[in-house]
C-alpha positions as CSV (number, residue, x, y, z in Angstrom):
1,X,0.0,0.0,0.0
2,X,1.4,3.4,-1.0
3,X,2.3,6.0,1.7
4,X,-0.5,8.5,2.3
5,X,1.2,11.2,4.4
6,X,3.0,13.9,2.5
7,X,4.2,17.4,3.2
8,X,1.9,20.2,2.2
9,X,3.2,22.7,-0.4
10,X,4.4,26.0,1.1
11,X,1.5,28.0,-0.5
12,X,-1.2,25.8,1.1
13,X,0.6,25.7,4.4
14,X,0.8,29.5,4.4
15,X,-2.9,29.9,3.6
16,X,-3.8,27.6,6.5
17,X,-1.6,29.6,8.9
18,X,-3.0,32.8,7.5
19,X,-6.5,31.6,8.5
20,X,-5.5,32.0,12.2
21,X,-3.6,35.3,12.0
22,X,-5.5,37.1,9.2
23,X,-9.2,36.8,9.8
24,X,-10.3,40.1,8.3
25,X,-8.9,43.4,7.0
26,X,-8.6,44.7,10.6
27,X,-6.1,41.8,11.3
28,X,-3.8,43.1,8.6
29,X,-4.0,46.6,10.1
30,X,-3.1,45.3,13.5
31,X,0.0,43.3,12.3
32,X,1.4,46.1,10.1
33,X,0.9,48.8,12.6
34,X,2.5,46.7,15.4
35,X,5.5,46.1,13.1
36,X,5.8,49.8,12.5
37,X,5.9,50.4,16.3
38,X,8.5,47.7,16.8
39,X,10.6,49.4,14.1
40,X,10.9,52.5,16.3
41,X,8.6,54.8,14.3
42,X,7.2,58.0,15.7
43,X,5.0,58.7,12.7
44,X,2.6,56.1,11.4
45,X,0.1,56.7,8.6
46,X,-2.7,54.2,7.7
47,X,-4.4,54.4,4.3
48,X,-7.5,52.2,3.6
49,X,-9.7,51.9,0.6
50,X,-13.1,50.1,0.4
51,X,-12.8,49.1,4.1
52,X,-9.6,47.2,3.4
53,X,-10.8,45.0,0.5
54,X,-8.9,47.0,-2.1
55,X,-6.0,48.5,-0.2
56,X,-4.4,48.6,3.3
57,X,-1.3,50.7,3.4
58,X,0.9,51.6,6.4
59,X,3.7,54.2,6.1
60,X,6.2,54.6,8.9
61,X,9.5,56.4,9.5
62,X,11.1,53.6,11.4
63,X,14.5,51.9,11.1
64,X,13.7,50.3,7.7
65,X,15.3,47.1,6.4
66,X,18.2,46.0,4.3
67,X,17.6,44.1,1.1
68,X,18.3,40.7,2.8
69,X,16.1,41.4,5.8
70,X,13.3,42.7,3.5
71,X,13.3,39.4,1.5
72,X,13.6,37.3,4.7
73,X,10.7,39.1,6.5
74,X,8.2,37.3,4.2
75,X,9.4,33.8,5.3
76,X,7.4,32.0,8.0
77,X,8.8,32.2,11.5
78,X,11.4,34.8,10.5
79,X,11.6,37.4,13.3
80,X,14.1,39.8,14.9
81,X,12.2,39.9,18.2
82,X,13.3,36.6,19.8
83,X,16.4,34.3,19.5
84,X,15.6,31.5,22.0
85,X,12.8,30.1,24.1
86,X,13.7,32.1,27.2
87,X,13.0,35.3,25.3
88,X,9.3,34.3,25.3
89,X,9.1,35.2,29.0
90,X,10.7,38.6,28.6
91,X,8.8,40.0,25.5
92,X,8.3,43.7,25.3
93,X,7.7,44.0,21.6
94,X,4.3,43.9,19.9
95,X,5.1,41.0,17.6
96,X,7.4,38.0,18.0
97,X,6.0,35.0,16.1
98,X,7.3,35.9,12.7
99,X,4.0,34.9,11.1
100,X,2.4,38.2,10.1
101,X,4.0,39.1,6.8
102,X,4.1,35.5,5.6
103,X,0.4,35.1,6.4
104,X,-0.5,38.4,4.7
105,X,1.5,37.6,1.6
106,X,-0.2,34.2,1.3
107,X,-3.6,35.7,0.8
108,X,-3.0,39.1,-0.8
109,X,-0.8,41.1,-3.3
110,X,1.9,42.9,-1.3
111,X,4.2,45.7,-2.3
112,X,6.9,46.8,0.1
113,X,9.3,49.8,-0.1
114,X,11.8,50.1,2.7
115,X,15.1,51.9,3.3
116,X,17.5,52.3,6.3
117,X,18.5,55.9,7.0
118,X,22.2,55.1,6.3
119,X,21.5,53.6,2.9
120,X,21.3,55.7,-0.3
121,X,18.8,53.4,-2.0
122,X,15.9,51.3,-0.7
123,X,14.5,48.0,-1.9
124,X,11.1,47.3,-3.6
125,X,9.5,43.9,-3.2
126,X,6.3,42.6,-4.9
127,X,4.9,39.4,-3.4
128,X,1.8,37.5,-4.6
129,X,0.6,34.4,-2.9
130,X,4.0,33.9,-1.3
131,X,5.8,34.1,-4.6
132,X,8.3,37.0,-5.0
133,X,7.5,38.6,-8.3
134,X,9.8,41.6,-8.1
135,X,12.9,42.6,-6.1
136,X,14.7,45.8,-7.1
137,X,16.4,48.9,-5.8
138,X,14.3,52.0,-5.5
139,X,14.2,55.6,-4.2
140,X,12.1,55.9,-1.1
141,X,12.0,57.8,2.2
142,X,13.7,56.2,5.3
143,X,11.3,53.7,7.0
144,X,8.9,51.3,5.5
145,X,5.9,51.7,3.2
146,X,3.9,48.5,2.8
147,X,0.7,48.2,0.7
148,X,-1.6,45.1,0.9
149,X,-3.9,44.9,-2.1
150,X,-6.9,42.7,-3.0
151,X,-7.0,40.8,0.3
152,X,-8.2,37.2,-0.1
153,X,-8.1,37.5,-3.9
154,X,-6.9,33.9,-4.1
155,X,-9.2,32.6,-1.4
156,X,-12.7,33.7,-2.7
157,X,-14.5,31.7,0.0
158,X,-12.8,33.9,2.7
159,X,-13.5,37.0,0.8
160,X,-17.2,36.2,0.5
161,X,-17.4,35.8,4.2
162,X,-16.3,39.4,4.9
163,X,-19.1,41.6,6.3
164,X,-20.5,44.8,4.9
165,X,-18.0,47.6,4.4
166,X,-19.4,49.5,7.3
167,X,-18.9,46.6,9.7
168,X,-15.3,45.9,8.4
169,X,-14.4,49.6,8.6
170,X,-15.6,49.7,12.2
171,X,-13.3,46.8,13.0
172,X,-10.4,48.6,11.3
173,X,-11.1,51.8,13.3
174,X,-11.2,49.8,16.5
175,X,-7.8,48.2,15.9
176,X,-6.3,51.6,14.9
177,X,-7.7,53.2,18.1
178,X,-6.4,50.5,20.4
179,X,-2.9,50.9,19.0
180,X,-3.1,54.7,19.1
181,X,-4.3,54.8,22.7
182,X,-1.5,52.4,23.8
183,X,1.1,54.7,22.2
184,X,-0.1,58.2,22.9
185,X,3.4,59.7,22.4
186,X,3.4,58.8,18.7
187,X,1.7,60.5,15.7
188,X,-1.0,58.5,14.0
189,X,-3.3,59.3,11.1
190,X,-6.1,57.3,9.4
191,X,-7.4,57.9,5.8
192,X,-10.3,56.0,4.2
193,X,-11.2,56.5,0.6
194,X,-9.0,59.7,0.4
195,X,-10.6,61.2,3.4
196,X,-8.8,61.8,6.7
197,X,-10.8,60.1,9.5
198,X,-8.3,60.6,12.4
199,X,-5.4,62.9,12.9
200,X,-3.7,62.3,16.3
201,X,-0.6,64.3,17.3
202,X,1.6,63.1,20.1
203,X,0.4,63.9,23.6
204,X,-0.6,62.4,26.9
205,X,-3.2,59.7,27.5
206,X,-6.1,62.0,28.3
207,X,-5.4,64.1,25.1
208,X,-5.3,60.9,23.1
209,X,-8.6,59.7,24.4
210,X,-10.3,63.0,23.8
211,X,-8.8,63.2,20.3
212,X,-10.3,59.8,19.5
213,X,-13.7,59.8,21.3
214,X,-14.4,63.5,21.2
215,X,-14.2,66.6,23.4
216,X,-17.3,65.5,25.4
217,X,-15.2,62.7,26.9
218,X,-13.0,65.2,28.7
219,X,-15.6,65.7,31.5
220,X,-16.4,62.0,31.6
221,X,-13.0,60.6,32.6
222,X,-11.9,59.7,36.1
223,X,-8.2,58.9,36.5
224,X,-7.1,55.6,37.9
225,X,-3.6,55.0,39.5
226,X,-2.4,52.3,41.8
227,X,1.2,51.2,42.3
228,X,2.1,47.9,44.0
229,X,5.0,45.6,44.2
230,X,3.4,43.2,41.7
231,X,1.6,45.5,39.2
232,X,1.1,49.1,38.3
233,X,-2.3,50.2,37.2
234,X,-3.1,53.5,35.5
235,X,-5.5,54.9,33.0
236,X,-9.0,56.3,33.0
237,X,-12.5,55.0,33.7
238,X,-15.8,56.7,32.8
239,X,-18.3,58.2,35.2
240,X,-21.3,55.9,35.8
241,X,-23.9,58.3,34.4
242,X,-22.2,58.1,31.0
243,X,-22.2,54.3,30.7
244,X,-23.5,53.1,27.4
245,X,-25.9,50.3,26.4
246,X,-23.4,48.6,24.1
247,X,-19.9,47.3,24.5
248,X,-16.9,48.6,22.6
249,X,-15.3,51.2,24.9
250,X,-13.8,48.8,27.4
251,X,-10.0,48.6,26.9
252,X,-7.4,46.7,28.8
253,X,-3.7,47.0,28.0
254,X,-1.0,44.8,29.6
255,X,2.5,46.1,29.0
256,X,1.0,48.3,26.3
257,X,-0.6,45.4,24.5
258,X,-4.4,45.3,24.0
259,X,-6.0,42.2,25.5
260,X,-9.5,40.8,26.0
261,X,-10.4,39.4,29.4
262,X,-14.0,38.8,30.7
263,X,-12.5,38.0,34.1
264,X,-10.8,41.5,34.4
265,X,-13.9,43.2,33.0
266,X,-15.9,41.6,35.8
267,X,-13.5,43.1,38.3
268,X,-14.1,46.6,36.9
269,X,-17.8,46.3,36.6
270,X,-18.1,44.9,40.1
271,X,-16.2,47.9,41.5
272,X,-19.0,50.2,40.3
273,X,-21.5,48.1,42.4
274,X,-24.9,49.8,42.1
275,X,-23.6,53.0,40.4
276,X,-24.3,51.7,36.8
277,X,-27.7,51.9,35.1
278,X,-29.2,48.6,34.2
279,X,-27.5,46.7,31.4
280,X,-25.0,49.5,30.9
281,X,-21.3,49.2,30.3
282,X,-18.8,51.8,31.6
283,X,-16.0,53.3,29.6
284,X,-12.4,52.4,30.7
285,X,-8.9,52.4,29.3
286,X,-6.8,50.7,31.9
287,X,-3.1,50.0,31.6
288,X,-1.5,47.2,33.6
289,X,2.3,47.1,33.9
290,X,3.7,43.7,35.1
291,X,6.8,41.7,34.9
292,X,6.7,39.7,31.5
293,X,7.8,36.6,33.4
294,X,4.5,36.7,35.3
295,X,2.4,36.4,32.2
296,X,2.2,34.2,29.1
297,X,1.2,36.0,25.9
298,X,2.0,33.0,23.7
299,X,-1.5,31.7,23.9
300,X,-3.1,32.7,20.6
301,X,-1.7,34.0,17.3
302,X,-3.7,37.2,17.6
303,X,-1.9,37.8,21.0
304,X,-5.1,39.3,22.5
305,X,-5.4,36.6,25.1
306,X,-2.9,36.2,27.9
307,X,-2.5,34.1,31.1
308,X,-1.5,35.6,34.4
309,X,0.5,33.8,37.0
310,X,-2.0,34.8,39.7
311,X,-5.3,35.9,38.1
312,X,-7.1,36.2,41.5
313,X,-4.5,38.7,42.7
314,X,-4.7,40.8,39.6
315,X,-8.5,40.8,39.9
316,X,-8.4,42.1,43.5
317,X,-5.8,44.8,42.7
318,X,-7.9,46.0,39.8
319,X,-11.2,46.1,41.6
320,X,-9.6,48.0,44.5
321,X,-8.0,50.5,42.1
322,X,-11.3,51.3,40.4
323,X,-13.1,51.6,43.8
324,X,-10.4,54.0,45.0
325,X,-10.7,56.2,41.9
326,X,-14.5,56.4,42.2
327,X,-14.3,57.2,45.9
328,X,-11.5,59.7,45.5
329,X,-13.3,61.7,42.9
330,X,-16.7,61.6,44.7
331,X,-18.4,59.5,42.0
332,X,-21.0,58.2,44.5
333,X,-24.8,57.9,44.2
334,X,-27.0,60.5,45.9
335,X,-29.6,59.2,48.4
336,X,-32.9,60.9,49.3
337,X,-33.8,59.8,52.8
338,X,-36.9,62.1,52.9
339,X,-39.2,59.9,50.9
340,X,-39.5,56.2,49.9
341,X,-39.8,56.1,46.1
342,X,-41.8,52.9,46.4
343,X,-44.7,54.8,47.9
344,X,-44.3,58.1,46.2
345,X,-47.5,59.3,44.6
346,X,-47.2,60.0,40.9
347,X,-49.7,62.7,39.6
348,X,-51.6,61.9,36.5
349,X,-50.7,64.6,33.9
350,X,-53.3,66.9,32.7
351,X,-53.6,68.9,29.4
352,X,-50.6,71.2,29.4
353,X,-48.2,72.8,27.0
354,X,-45.2,71.7,29.1
355,X,-42.6,69.7,27.2
356,X,-42.5,67.0,29.9
357,X,-46.1,65.8,29.3
358,X,-46.0,62.3,28.0
359,X,-46.3,62.1,24.2
360,X,-49.7,61.6,22.6
361,X,-49.7,58.4,20.7
362,X,-52.2,59.6,18.2
363,X,-50.2,62.5,16.9
364,X,-47.4,61.5,14.6
365,X,-45.9,62.6,11.3
366,X,-46.1,58.9,10.3
367,X,-49.7,57.7,10.2
368,X,-50.7,54.6,12.1
369,X,-50.5,51.5,10.0
370,X,-53.5,50.0,8.2
371,X,-52.3,46.6,7.2
372,X,-49.7,47.7,4.7
373,X,-51.1,51.2,4.3
374,X,-51.7,54.2,6.6
375,X,-54.7,55.7,8.4
376,X,-57.2,53.9,10.6
377,X,-56.9,50.2,11.4
378,X,-58.2,47.9,8.6
379,X,-61.8,47.0,8.7
380,X,-61.0,43.3,9.0
381,X,-58.6,43.9,12.0
382,X,-61.2,46.1,13.6
383,X,-63.9,43.6,13.1
384,X,-61.8,40.8,14.7
385,X,-61.0,43.1,17.6
386,X,-64.6,44.1,18.2
387,X,-65.5,40.4,18.3
388,X,-63.4,40.0,21.4
389,X,-65.5,42.7,23.1
390,X,-68.8,41.2,21.9
391,X,-71.2,40.6,24.8
392,X,-69.6,42.9,27.3
393,X,-72.6,45.3,27.0
394,X,-74.9,42.5,28.1
395,X,-73.2,42.1,31.5
396,X,-75.8,42.5,34.3
397,X,-75.7,45.8,36.1
398,X,-76.5,49.4,35.8
399,X,-74.2,51.1,33.4
400,X,-75.4,54.5,34.5
401,X,-74.4,54.0,38.1
402,X,-71.7,56.5,39.2
403,X,-69.5,53.7,40.4
404,X,-69.9,51.5,37.4
405,X,-71.3,48.0,37.7
406,X,-71.8,46.4,41.1
407,X,-72.0,42.9,42.4
408,X,-75.3,42.0,44.1
409,X,-75.0,40.2,47.4
410,X,-77.2,38.6,50.1
411,X,-75.0,40.1,52.9
412,X,-76.7,42.6,55.1
413,X,-76.4,46.2,54.2
414,X,-74.5,47.1,57.4
415,X,-71.8,44.5,56.6
416,X,-68.3,46.2,56.9
417,X,-67.3,44.7,53.5
418,X,-69.8,46.9,51.6
419,X,-66.9,48.9,50.1
420,X,-65.5,45.7,48.4
421,X,-68.9,44.8,47.0
422,X,-69.0,48.1,45.0
423,X,-65.9,47.2,43.1
424,X,-66.4,47.6,39.3
425,X,-66.5,44.2,37.5
426,X,-66.8,45.2,33.8
427,X,-64.8,48.3,33.2
428,X,-64.9,48.7,29.5
429,X,-62.2,51.4,29.2
430,X,-58.6,50.2,29.3
431,X,-56.5,51.2,32.3
432,X,-52.8,51.2,33.1
433,X,-50.9,49.5,35.9
434,X,-47.4,50.4,37.2
435,X,-47.0,52.8,34.2
436,X,-45.9,49.8,32.1
437,X,-48.9,47.6,31.3
438,X,-52.4,48.2,29.9
439,X,-55.3,46.0,31.0
440,X,-58.2,45.7,28.5
441,X,-61.2,43.4,28.9
442,X,-62.4,41.0,26.2
443,X,-65.4,38.7,26.1
444,X,-63.4,35.7,27.4
445,X,-61.4,37.5,30.1
446,X,-58.8,40.3,29.7
447,X,-55.6,41.2,27.7
448,X,-52.5,42.4,29.5
449,X,-50.4,44.6,27.1
450,X,-46.8,45.6,27.5
451,X,-47.0,49.2,26.3
452,X,-43.3,49.5,25.4
453,X,-43.2,46.3,23.4
454,X,-46.5,47.1,21.7
455,X,-45.4,50.6,20.7
456,X,-42.1,49.2,19.4
457,X,-44.0,46.8,17.1
458,X,-46.3,49.6,15.8
459,X,-43.4,52.0,15.2
460,X,-41.2,49.2,13.6
461,X,-43.9,48.5,10.9
462,X,-44.4,52.2,10.4
463,X,-40.7,52.9,9.8
464,X,-40.3,49.9,7.5
465,X,-43.2,51.3,5.4
466,X,-41.7,54.8,5.5
467,X,-38.3,53.6,4.3
468,X,-39.9,52.0,1.3
469,X,-42.0,55.1,0.5
470,X,-39.5,57.8,1.6
471,X,-42.2,60.3,2.2
472,X,-41.9,61.3,5.8
473,X,-41.8,65.0,6.7
474,X,-39.1,66.2,9.0
475,X,-39.9,68.5,11.9
476,X,-37.3,71.3,11.6
477,X,-35.4,72.5,14.7
478,X,-35.3,76.2,15.5
479,X,-31.6,76.1,16.2
480,X,-29.4,73.4,14.4
481,X,-27.5,71.2,16.9
482,X,-23.8,70.2,16.3
483,X,-22.9,66.6,16.9
484,X,-19.4,65.2,17.4
485,X,-19.0,61.4,17.3
486,X,-16.1,58.9,17.8
487,X,-14.7,57.9,14.4
488,X,-16.3,54.4,14.3
489,X,-19.8,55.9,15.1
490,X,-19.2,58.7,12.6
491,X,-18.4,56.3,9.9
492,X,-21.5,54.2,10.7
493,X,-23.7,57.3,10.7
494,X,-22.4,58.5,7.3
495,X,-23.2,55.1,5.9
496,X,-26.9,55.1,7.0
497,X,-27.5,58.8,6.7
498,X,-29.6,58.7,3.5
499,X,-32.0,56.2,5.1
500,X,-32.2,58.2,8.3
501,X,-33.0,61.4,6.4
502,X,-35.7,59.5,4.6
503,X,-37.3,58.7,8.0
504,X,-37.6,62.4,8.9
505,X,-34.1,63.3,10.2
506,X,-32.3,66.2,8.7
507,X,-28.6,65.6,9.4
508,X,-25.7,67.0,7.3
509,X,-22.1,66.1,7.4
510,X,-20.0,69.0,8.7
511,X,-16.5,67.4,9.0
512,X,-14.7,64.0,9.3
513,X,-16.4,63.2,12.6
514,X,-18.9,66.1,13.0
515,X,-22.5,66.6,11.9
516,X,-25.3,69.2,12.1
517,X,-28.8,68.1,13.2
518,X,-31.5,70.4,11.7
519,X,-34.5,68.2,12.0
520,X,-36.0,65.1,13.6
521,X,-39.0,62.9,13.0
522,X,-42.1,64.0,14.8
523,X,-42.1,60.8,16.9
524,X,-38.8,61.9,18.4
525,X,-38.9,65.7,18.2
526,X,-39.0,67.4,21.6
527,X,-38.6,64.3,23.7
528,X,-34.9,64.4,24.3
529,X,-31.8,66.4,23.3
530,X,-31.3,66.0,19.5
531,X,-27.7,64.7,19.9
532,X,-28.8,62.2,22.5
533,X,-31.5,60.9,20.2
534,X,-29.0,60.3,17.4
535,X,-26.5,58.7,19.8
536,X,-29.1,56.4,21.2
537,X,-30.1,55.4,17.6
538,X,-26.5,54.6,16.7
539,X,-26.2,52.4,19.9
540,X,-29.4,50.5,19.0
541,X,-28.2,50.0,15.4
542,X,-24.8,48.7,16.6
543,X,-26.5,46.3,19.0
544,X,-28.4,44.8,16.0
545,X,-25.4,44.4,13.7
546,X,-24.6,40.9,15.0
547,X,-28.1,39.8,13.9
548,X,-27.1,40.2,10.2
549,X,-30.3,42.2,9.4
550,X,-31.0,44.1,6.3
551,X,-30.0,47.7,6.6
552,X,-33.6,49.0,6.5
553,X,-34.7,46.4,9.0
554,X,-31.9,47.3,11.3
555,X,-32.7,51.0,11.1
556,X,-36.4,50.4,11.6
557,X,-35.6,48.3,14.8
558,X,-33.2,51.0,16.1
559,X,-35.7,53.8,15.5
560,X,-38.6,51.9,17.1
561,X,-36.5,51.1,20.1
562,X,-35.4,54.7,20.5
563,X,-38.8,56.3,19.9
564,X,-41.1,53.9,21.7
565,X,-42.9,54.6,25.0
566,X,-40.9,53.9,28.1
567,X,-41.9,52.2,31.3
568,X,-43.4,54.7,33.7
569,X,-45.0,56.9,31.1
570,X,-48.6,57.6,32.1
571,X,-51.1,57.4,29.3
572,X,-54.6,58.8,29.0
573,X,-57.5,56.5,28.1
574,X,-57.7,57.6,24.5
575,X,-53.9,57.0,24.1
576,X,-54.2,53.5,25.5
577,X,-57.2,52.7,23.2
578,X,-55.3,54.1,20.2
579,X,-52.3,51.9,21.1
580,X,-54.5,48.8,21.4
581,X,-56.3,49.5,18.1
582,X,-53.1,50.0,16.1
583,X,-51.3,47.1,17.7
584,X,-54.0,44.7,16.5
585,X,-53.9,46.3,13.1
586,X,-50.2,45.3,12.7
587,X,-49.2,42.4,10.5
588,X,-47.5,40.7,13.4
589,X,-49.0,42.1,16.7
590,X,-47.8,39.2,18.9
591,X,-44.2,40.2,19.5
592,X,-42.0,43.2,19.4
593,X,-39.1,43.4,16.9
594,X,-36.7,42.1,19.6
595,X,-38.9,39.1,20.3
596,X,-40.7,40.3,23.5
597,X,-44.4,39.4,23.8
598,X,-46.6,42.4,23.2
599,X,-49.6,41.0,25.1
600,X,-50.8,38.1,27.1
601,X,-54.5,36.9,27.4
602,X,-56.1,35.6,30.5
603,X,-59.3,33.6,30.4
604,X,-62.0,33.7,33.0
605,X,-61.8,30.0,33.5
606,X,-58.1,30.2,34.2
607,X,-58.8,33.0,36.8
608,X,-61.5,30.9,38.4
609,X,-59.1,27.9,38.8
610,X,-56.6,30.1,40.5
611,X,-59.1,31.0,43.2
612,X,-60.1,27.4,43.7
613,X,-56.8,26.9,45.5
């Protein structure tokens, strides 16, 4: 029988290795920028086209390479960072495996120009699928200029699995920001499709964070500093009131290397105790300096997972450091001992022109849905709904009595329970409980409606319709409001801006990361600060990205979530009735877009069984 085991060709072996190291365009950005830092650069420029599919180019002014080193750098496991196994436990450089360039060259077309400061001429290399096509002398500036073109051109299956340009560009910006934050003393710039997205001059950490996330973060940052014999902890955490509903601004750096650690994240979040809003995530950029011999970073090719010699000790140090920072800067909750919020009476709002009056559901720039149209509920849906109420008017009792219908009893009139006997039993109008649920009677029992979930369903179908018709009128603001966003959010907003403006927004681009809000949809106008409305919408949109929804569907979900009624909002009877009518006129009234039940029905027989004990 012939032998069956054979050595794989280098091209195939390199493609397999590239699958671990190069997962998407952002992986290329990470490897090339880390190489530029290891080369001693103090100016690094990143140029991207088509979210990295067409071009990823990194230009630095580092030490450069000789002709021999340039050629050898594309070989697997060729590195200048380590020489023996002991070096693995004293690593201070960003890279050390010697896999990055070989992996990139296996799945892309790469052109490198590099020159050492002492050399008169540099060298130009062109590599395609690990094959060196060109090697020649060239004129170039000191440092290295490496361009990666047509990523995954020879692995179409991998290229097809790339996400939408907006999603891939967000990953690129995330990698760029992490490296820029970890090296605040270096100059960085990011260009996408010939537009400068970020321009970061050298400075301190606070200046770098403000330069990336915007000037508004300057007042949100709380410094953290804790020095011990084992580790040094420094950086900034965010004030609790500015915590966001989505992840993405939680950054750990160990010896200036970005890492992911759910264990350490738990230490930070637990330090906030009850200061955080429900399901919110605080901002933090925390740096941990530790002896390299106490950690193992040779865990995964991406080098974003590490092992600590004593994780429990690091956890406690980190938690204490964050607690000290929150206490030192008086970031503590305020307590009102004068009243118990559980028993605080909440007045029912009356007709008023005050802006704090809960929104009227019936008034909207987008008409209530009628099946697939607009206007009143469809006649079929209305007929079905009326059938549920059929027979209520036949309930025994005096409808004209001031107290509603009463239960007749054989008890004597002077019985002390007379007050209970006058309890209404067939209240036809819907009513609200706990500012969150609506109770409405039907022939067989009653319906309990979650007002927020129901309103989300109604708005979701409205917004989907509006996106297809693009006929919504915007409510213009008296004074346009400027809006500054972090680069990743700004890039996302630019991508979905035409669809948002079709839904009644009036937002114009004013700069790389700045916008001007001139109008909002009527559903959102006047409820909150304009910039807060847009920021909430972006957060909701990002939360849905992982669901792989259509862009219109994602926007409709985000808009519905942002504009829907909130728990605690008091509604008038006509508003509750309108909500009920339009919910049951929806195509799918049973669940909200996020999958939450909109209503639950209770039968009289079921209630009777509960009282039987």
